[in-house]
C-alpha positions as CSV (number, residue, x, y, z in Angstrom):
1,X,-40.1,5.7,-0.8
2,X,-38.0,6.3,-3.6
3,X,-36.7,3.4,-5.1
4,X,-33.3,3.0,-5.0
5,X,-31.6,2.6,-8.5
6,X,-27.8,2.2,-9.9
7,X,-26.1,4.8,-11.4
8,X,-25.7,5.0,-15.5
9,X,-22.3,5.6,-16.8
10,X,-22.9,9.1,-17.4
11,X,-23.5,9.8,-14.0
12,X,-20.9,8.0,-12.6
13,X,-18.3,9.6,-15.1
14,X,-19.1,13.0,-13.7
15,X,-18.9,12.0,-10.1
16,X,-15.0,10.3,-10.7
17,X,-14.4,13.2,-13.6
18,X,-15.5,15.7,-10.7
19,X,-13.4,14.1,-7.9
20,X,-10.8,13.9,-10.3
21,X,-10.6,17.3,-11.6
22,X,-10.7,18.3,-7.6
23,X,-8.0,16.5,-6.8
24,X,-5.8,17.8,-9.7
25,X,-6.8,21.6,-9.1
26,X,-6.2,21.5,-5.9
27,X,-3.1,20.0,-5.2
28,X,-1.1,21.1,-8.7
29,X,-3.0,24.6,-9.1
30,X,-4.1,25.6,-6.0
31,X,-1.9,24.5,-3.6
32,X,-5.1,22.8,-1.3
33,X,-4.4,20.1,0.8
34,X,-5.7,16.7,-1.0
35,X,-7.7,16.6,2.6
36,X,-10.2,18.9,1.6
37,X,-10.6,17.9,-1.6
38,X,-11.4,14.0,-0.4
39,X,-13.6,15.9,2.1
40,X,-16.0,17.9,-0.7
41,X,-16.1,14.8,-2.6
42,X,-18.1,13.3,0.1
43,X,-20.7,15.8,-0.9
44,X,-20.5,15.4,-4.6
45,X,-21.1,11.6,-4.1
46,X,-23.9,12.3,-1.7
47,X,-25.5,14.1,-4.3
48,X,-25.9,11.4,-6.9
49,X,-26.8,9.2,-3.8
50,X,-29.5,10.6,-3.2
51,X,-30.7,10.8,-6.8
52,X,-30.4,7.4,-7.1
53,X,-32.5,6.9,-4.1
54,X,-30.5,6.7,-1.0
55,X,-31.6,8.3,2.1
56,X,-29.0,10.8,3.7
57,X,-29.2,8.6,6.8
58,X,-27.8,5.6,4.6
59,X,-25.3,7.6,2.9
60,X,-24.0,8.5,5.7
61,X,-24.0,4.7,7.2
62,X,-22.1,3.7,4.1
63,X,-19.3,6.7,4.9
64,X,-19.2,5.3,8.5
65,X,-19.1,1.6,7.6
66,X,-16.3,2.4,5.0
67,X,-14.6,4.0,7.8
68,X,-14.8,1.5,10.3
69,X,-13.7,-0.9,8.0
70,X,-10.0,0.5,7.9
71,X,-9.5,1.4,11.4
72,X,-6.7,-0.9,12.0
73,X,-4.9,0.8,9.4
74,X,-4.9,4.1,11.8
75,X,-4.3,2.2,14.7
76,X,-0.6,1.1,13.3
77,X,-0.4,4.3,11.4
78,X,-0.6,6.4,14.8
79,X,2.0,3.7,16.5
80,X,4.1,3.7,13.4
81,X,4.8,7.6,14.1
82,X,5.2,7.4,17.9
83,X,7.9,4.8,16.5
84,X,9.5,6.5,14.4
85,X,9.7,9.7,16.7
86,X,11.3,7.9,19.8
87,X,13.7,5.6,17.6
88,X,15.0,8.8,15.8
89,X,15.5,10.5,19.6
90,X,16.5,7.6,21.1
91,X,19.4,6.5,18.5
92,X,18.1,3.5,17.1
93,X,17.4,4.9,13.2
94,X,20.8,7.1,13.5
95,X,22.9,4.0,14.4
96,X,21.3,2.4,11.4
97,X,22.3,4.8,9.5
98,X,25.8,5.1,11.1
99,X,26.6,1.4,10.5
100,X,24.9,1.4,7.3
101,X,27.7,4.2,5.5
102,X,30.3,2.3,7.3
103,X,29.8,-1.1,6.3
104,X,27.8,-1.2,3.0
105,X,30.0,-0.6,-0.6
106,X,28.3,2.0,-3.1
107,X,27.9,-1.0,-5.7
108,X,25.8,-3.3,-3.5
109,X,23.7,-0.5,-1.9
110,X,20.7,-0.6,-4.0
111,X,20.7,-4.2,-3.5
112,X,21.4,-4.3,0.3
113,X,18.7,-1.5,0.4
114,X,16.1,-4.0,-1.4
115,X,17.1,-6.9,1.1
116,X,17.1,-5.2,3.9
117,X,13.8,-3.5,3.6
118,X,12.8,-6.9,2.5
119,X,13.8,-8.3,5.5
120,X,12.2,-5.8,7.8
121,X,8.9,-5.9,6.1
122,X,8.6,-9.5,6.3
123,X,9.5,-9.9,9.8
124,X,7.5,-7.0,11.1
125,X,4.3,-7.4,8.2
126,X,4.1,-4.1,8.1
127,X,5.4,-1.6,5.0
128,X,4.8,1.9,6.0
129,X,6.9,0.6,9.9
130,X,9.8,-0.1,7.5
131,X,9.9,2.8,5.7
132,X,9.8,5.1,8.7
133,X,12.6,2.9,10.4
134,X,14.9,1.2,7.8
135,X,13.3,3.5,5.0
136,X,14.9,6.7,6.2
137,X,18.1,4.9,7.5
138,X,18.8,4.1,3.7
139,X,17.6,7.3,1.7
140,X,20.5,8.8,4.5
141,X,22.9,6.5,3.6
142,X,22.0,6.9,-0.2
143,X,22.7,10.2,0.4
144,X,25.8,10.2,1.6
145,X,27.0,7.9,-1.4
146,X,25.8,10.0,-4.1
147,X,23.4,7.6,-5.4
148,X,19.7,9.3,-6.5
149,X,17.2,9.7,-4.0
150,X,14.4,8.4,-6.3
151,X,16.1,5.1,-7.3
152,X,16.8,4.7,-3.5
153,X,13.0,5.3,-2.7
154,X,12.5,2.6,-5.5
155,X,14.4,0.4,-4.2
156,X,13.2,0.8,-0.4
157,X,9.7,0.6,-1.4
158,X,10.3,-2.5,-3.6
159,X,11.4,-4.1,-0.1
160,X,9.0,-3.0,2.1
161,X,6.0,-3.9,-0.2
162,X,7.5,-7.6,-0.8
163,X,6.8,-7.9,2.7
164,X,3.5,-6.1,2.8
165,X,2.0,-8.5,0.2
166,X,3.5,-11.8,1.5
167,X,4.2,-11.8,5.4
168,X,0.8,-13.5,7.0
169,X,1.2,-10.8,9.6
170,X,0.5,-7.8,6.9
171,X,-2.8,-6.6,7.1
172,X,-3.1,-6.4,3.4
173,X,-2.3,-9.7,3.3
174,X,-4.9,-10.9,5.6
175,X,-7.6,-8.7,4.2
176,X,-7.0,-9.6,0.6
177,X,-7.2,-13.6,1.5
178,X,-10.2,-13.2,4.0
179,X,-12.3,-10.8,1.7
180,X,-11.6,-13.5,-1.4
181,X,-12.6,-16.4,1.4
182,X,-8.9,-18.0,1.2
183,X,-6.7,-19.4,3.9
184,X,-4.2,-16.9,4.5
185,X,-1.5,-19.4,4.3
186,X,-2.8,-20.7,1.2
187,X,-2.8,-17.1,0.3
188,X,1.0,-16.6,0.8
189,X,2.2,-19.4,-0.7
190,X,0.0,-18.7,-4.0
191,X,1.6,-15.5,-3.6
192,X,5.1,-16.9,-3.7
193,X,5.0,-18.5,-7.5
194,X,4.7,-14.8,-8.1
195,X,6.7,-12.9,-5.6
196,X,10.0,-14.9,-5.5
197,X,10.6,-14.6,-9.4
198,X,9.4,-10.7,-9.3
199,X,11.3,-10.4,-6.9
200,X,14.9,-12.3,-8.4
201,X,14.2,-10.0,-11.6
202,X,13.8,-7.0,-9.2
203,X,16.9,-7.8,-7.3
204,X,19.0,-7.9,-10.6
205,X,17.6,-4.7,-11.9
206,X,18.7,-2.8,-8.7
207,X,22.0,-4.9,-8.8
208,X,23.4,-3.5,-12.2
209,X,21.8,0.1,-11.4
210,X,24.4,-0.2,-8.4
211,X,26.8,-1.1,-10.2
212,X,26.0,2.0,-12.4
213,X,26.1,4.4,-9.9
214,X,28.2,3.3,-7.0
215,X,31.8,4.9,-6.6
216,X,30.7,7.2,-9.8
217,X,29.8,10.2,-7.1
218,X,30.8,8.9,-3.6
219,X,31.8,11.8,-1.9
220,X,34.0,10.2,1.0
221,X,34.9,13.3,3.1
222,X,31.0,13.7,2.3
223,X,30.5,10.8,4.4
224,X,33.1,11.4,6.9
225,X,31.5,13.9,7.7
226,X,27.9,12.6,8.1
227,X,29.0,9.9,10.2
228,X,31.0,12.4,12.4
229,X,28.1,14.7,12.9
230,X,25.9,11.3,13.7
231,X,28.2,10.5,16.5
232,X,28.9,14.4,17.7
233,X,24.5,14.4,17.8
234,X,24.2,10.9,19.5
235,X,25.6,7.9,21.2
236,X,26.1,5.2,18.7
237,X,26.5,2.1,19.2
238,X,25.3,-1.9,18.5
239,X,22.8,-1.7,21.5
240,X,21.3,1.1,20.1
241,X,19.4,-1.3,17.8
242,X,18.2,-3.8,20.3
243,X,14.3,-1.9,20.3
244,X,14.5,-3.0,16.4
245,X,15.3,-7.1,17.2
246,X,12.8,-6.5,19.9
247,X,9.8,-5.8,17.6
248,X,11.4,-7.9,14.8
249,X,11.1,-10.9,17.2
250,X,7.7,-10.0,18.8
251,X,6.0,-9.7,15.1
252,X,7.8,-12.8,13.9
253,X,6.0,-14.8,17.0
254,X,3.0,-13.4,15.8
255,X,2.0,-11.1,18.4
256,X,-0.7,-8.0,17.9
257,X,0.9,-5.6,15.9
258,X,-0.3,-2.5,17.5
259,X,0.9,-3.2,20.6
260,X,4.0,-4.4,19.7
261,X,4.6,-1.3,18.1
262,X,3.9,0.8,20.9
263,X,6.1,-1.0,23.1
264,X,9.2,-0.6,20.4
265,X,8.1,3.3,21.0
266,X,8.2,3.1,24.7
267,X,12.0,1.4,24.1
268,X,12.8,3.9,22.1
269,X,12.3,6.9,25.0
270,X,13.7,4.9,27.0
271,X,16.8,4.3,25.4
272,X,16.9,8.3,24.6
273,X,16.3,9.0,28.7
274,X,19.6,5.8,29.6
275,X,21.6,6.8,26.2
276,X,21.0,9.9,24.4
277,X,20.6,12.0,27.9
278,X,17.2,13.2,27.4
279,X,15.0,13.8,30.2
280,X,12.0,11.9,30.3
281,X,9.7,14.3,29.3
282,X,11.2,15.4,26.4
283,X,11.5,11.9,25.2
284,X,8.1,10.9,25.7
285,X,7.2,13.9,23.8
286,X,9.0,12.7,20.9
287,X,6.3,10.0,20.5
288,X,3.4,12.8,20.0
289,X,5.6,15.4,19.1
290,X,8.3,13.9,16.9
291,X,11.9,14.4,17.0
292,X,13.6,17.7,16.7
293,X,17.1,18.7,16.3
294,X,19.2,22.0,15.0
295,X,22.6,20.3,13.6
296,X,25.2,21.5,11.0
297,X,24.0,19.4,8.7
298,X,21.0,20.6,6.7
299,X,20.5,17.3,4.9
300,X,20.6,15.4,8.5
301,X,18.0,18.2,10.2
302,X,15.3,17.6,7.4
303,X,15.9,13.6,7.8
304,X,15.9,13.5,11.3
305,X,13.1,15.9,12.2
306,X,10.3,13.8,12.0
307,X,8.2,11.4,13.5
308,X,5.7,11.4,16.5
309,X,1.6,11.1,15.7
310,X,1.3,14.8,15.3
311,X,3.3,14.1,12.1
312,X,0.6,11.3,11.0
313,X,-2.1,13.5,10.7
314,X,-2.3,14.3,7.6
315,X,-2.2,10.5,6.4
316,X,-4.7,10.0,8.7
317,X,-7.1,12.2,7.4
318,X,-6.3,11.0,4.0
319,X,-7.6,7.4,5.4
320,X,-10.6,8.7,6.8
321,X,-12.0,10.5,4.1
322,X,-10.4,8.4,1.4
323,X,-12.1,5.6,3.3
324,X,-15.6,7.2,3.7
325,X,-15.6,7.4,-0.1
326,X,-14.8,4.4,-0.7
327,X,-17.9,3.1,1.0
328,X,-20.1,5.8,-1.0
329,X,-18.7,4.3,-3.8
330,X,-19.5,0.9,-2.7
331,X,-22.8,1.4,-1.6
332,X,-24.3,3.5,-4.6
333,X,-22.5,0.3,-7.0
334,X,-19.9,2.3,-9.0
335,X,-17.5,0.3,-9.7
336,X,-19.9,-2.7,-10.0
337,X,-21.7,-1.0,-12.9
338,X,-18.6,-0.4,-14.7
339,X,-17.3,-4.1,-13.9
340,X,-20.6,-5.7,-15.7
341,X,-20.3,-3.3,-18.9
342,X,-17.5,-6.0,-19.8
343,X,-18.4,-8.8,-17.6
344,X,-19.4,-10.7,-20.3
345,X,-16.1,-10.5,-22.2
346,X,-14.5,-12.0,-19.2
347,X,-14.3,-15.3,-20.7
348,X,-10.4,-16.3,-20.0
349,X,-8.7,-16.1,-17.0
350,X,-6.1,-13.7,-19.1
351,X,-8.6,-11.3,-19.4
352,X,-10.2,-11.3,-15.7
353,X,-6.2,-10.8,-14.2
354,X,-6.4,-7.5,-16.3
355,X,-9.7,-6.5,-15.1
356,X,-8.5,-7.1,-11.8
357,X,-5.8,-5.3,-11.9
358,X,-7.3,-2.3,-13.2
359,X,-10.4,-2.4,-10.9
360,X,-7.7,-2.4,-7.6
361,X,-5.9,0.5,-8.8
362,X,-9.1,2.3,-9.5
363,X,-10.2,1.6,-6.1
364,X,-7.1,3.1,-5.3
365,X,-7.0,6.2,-7.6
366,X,-10.8,7.0,-6.5
367,X,-10.8,5.3,-2.9
368,X,-7.8,7.1,-1.8
369,X,-6.8,4.1,0.5
370,X,-5.1,0.5,-0.3
371,X,-7.6,-0.8,2.3
372,X,-10.4,0.3,-0.1
373,X,-8.9,-1.6,-3.1
374,X,-8.1,-4.8,-0.7
375,X,-11.9,-4.6,0.6
376,X,-14.4,-3.8,-2.9
377,X,-11.7,-5.4,-5.3
378,X,-12.4,-9.1,-4.4
379,X,-16.1,-8.5,-3.8
380,X,-17.0,-6.7,-7.3
381,X,-14.1,-9.6,-9.1
382,X,-15.3,-12.7,-7.1
383,X,-18.3,-13.7,-9.3
384,X,-16.3,-13.7,-13.0
385,X,-14.0,-16.1,-10.9
386,X,-16.7,-18.3,-9.9
387,X,-18.3,-18.7,-13.2
388,X,-14.9,-19.9,-14.9
389,X,-14.5,-22.0,-12.0
390,X,-11.1,-20.3,-11.1
391,X,-9.8,-21.0,-7.4
392,X,-10.2,-18.3,-5.3
393,X,-6.4,-18.2,-4.6
394,X,-6.4,-16.7,-7.8
395,X,-8.4,-13.5,-6.8
396,X,-6.7,-13.0,-3.3
397,X,-3.1,-12.9,-5.2
398,X,-4.6,-10.7,-8.4
399,X,-6.2,-8.3,-5.7
400,X,-3.5,-7.6,-3.8
401,X,-1.0,-6.9,-6.7
402,X,-3.1,-4.5,-8.0
403,X,-4.2,-3.3,-4.9
404,X,-0.9,-3.4,-2.4
405,X,1.4,-2.8,-5.0
406,X,-0.2,0.3,-7.1
407,X,-1.3,1.9,-3.6
408,X,2.1,3.9,-3.4
409,X,1.7,5.0,-6.9
410,X,-1.4,7.4,-6.6
411,X,-0.1,11.0,-5.3
412,X,-3.3,11.9,-2.9
413,X,-3.6,8.0,-1.6
414,X,-2.8,7.2,2.1
415,X,0.3,5.1,0.8
416,X,1.7,7.7,-1.9
417,X,1.4,10.9,0.4
418,X,2.7,9.0,3.4
419,X,5.9,7.5,1.2
420,X,6.5,10.9,-0.2
421,X,6.5,12.6,3.0
422,X,8.4,10.2,5.1
423,X,11.3,9.4,2.2
424,X,11.3,13.3,1.1
425,X,11.1,12.4,-2.0
426,X,7.9,13.0,-4.2
427,X,5.5,10.2,-5.8
428,X,6.0,10.6,-9.3
429,X,9.7,11.0,-8.6
430,X,9.8,7.2,-7.5
431,X,7.5,5.4,-9.3
432,X,9.5,5.1,-12.3
433,X,11.5,2.9,-9.9
434,X,9.1,1.0,-8.3
435,X,10.5,-2.1,-10.1
436,X,9.1,-5.1,-8.1
437,X,5.3,-3.9,-8.9
438,X,6.2,-3.8,-12.5
439,X,7.5,-6.7,-12.6
440,X,5.0,-8.3,-10.3
441,X,2.4,-6.7,-12.3
442,X,3.7,-8.1,-15.7
443,X,4.5,-11.9,-14.1
444,X,0.3,-11.7,-13.2
445,X,-0.4,-10.6,-16.5
446,X,1.6,-13.1,-18.2
447,X,0.3,-16.0,-16.0
448,X,-3.1,-15.2,-16.6
449,X,-2.8,-15.0,-20.6
450,X,0.0,-18.5,-20.4
451,X,-2.5,-20.3,-17.7
452,X,1.2,-20.8,-16.0
453,X,0.4,-20.7,-12.0
454,X,-3.4,-20.8,-12.4
455,X,-5.7,-23.3,-10.9
456,X,-9.1,-24.2,-10.6
457,X,-11.7,-25.7,-8.4
458,X,-12.7,-28.9,-7.6
459,X,-15.9,-28.6,-10.2
460,X,-13.6,-27.7,-12.9
461,X,-11.1,-30.2,-12.6
462,X,-14.3,-32.8,-12.6
463,X,-15.5,-31.6,-15.8
464,X,-11.9,-31.4,-17.3
465,X,-11.9,-35.5,-16.5
466,X,-15.2,-35.9,-18.0
467,X,-14.3,-34.7,-21.0
468,X,-11.5,-36.4,-21.5
């Protein structure tokens, strides 16, 4: 039997370079689906795996294990797709849009967007669900108020990711803490030292920007036209929001995410029948096929004709292929080899923090899924933290910042494809306005290099006492 070895840097460069070349050429030049590039990348990586001494069966098992590690994301995404379709059909999302246009002042709209999406993401623990419901409502309101949509998308994503990396209900929060061997509530408390100041700075930035743009380009006739179009198309009343309230309350009570989201989708279908006049088969069909309607407002058509399980299939395939590719990278030890080359230089909390953020971001780039990053990063970096007796809470916090907050920055990742598709704003357009992500990364590095909010294990504390 052939002896298994780790790849050298040249082999890693060839495989990862081929991956990037495939992804860029398929999406930028050939106009081919990213999913096909990811599928082909499996076999490029497997060629290296065989060269390293792995059997095909072992490599296939690595793909399957990688996929199984992230299947929860697949289940939630399917549920969110059904939710979006029925909530539009049932008038939940249109009602959010209507009342937003009615009551939110243009000057504070961006701040309101940040706060609303933050509250929803903390309460529900899902950035995808937040963007698919409150997010598309805020995009519609921003369009009506004449505020540039990339900035609106940045505020939506800043709010959505705030809860996704902080809520104990979030799968990413649970994943980052569990793989770092940290209690989830201890992880959340450690995140607060970074998340609260980052949130305040982000809120100030969006408030200032809101006053710059608010009211400048507002077209009151357009706002009134959008509102009247919504009223003509849907039954708009405050009780249309009951399905959203039910979902938020159930998730806040720590009920399992997938069944709660499915209950919300069922309530949306019921609302579509009872209040919007749809027949039962059509209302239920929106859960699978999404909502479809033709109005006199082209923007509303583009915004409301979405959702359904079928609308999530592209993202589902990206997740599956990305998780599989990440499984291959882990099996072959690709990222471990990269880290090992500069592991001896990781002698301070600052250097370890920087390295963790880089590894997490690279895992998003090459693993194409946030789950890949949150699974691989703690495994790869844990020894470096233990050598310096750094508390594992620092590892889980840095993995969350580097993994969760950068996932939406990669155009071919699960988050990048989903967010751009749902919001109708390209990844590179909204990326400069993901201010919470950039501020959080900056604070993580600041804490690492200054020693602020950096904690050590008992062994380190005892050593310090002896020296003293």
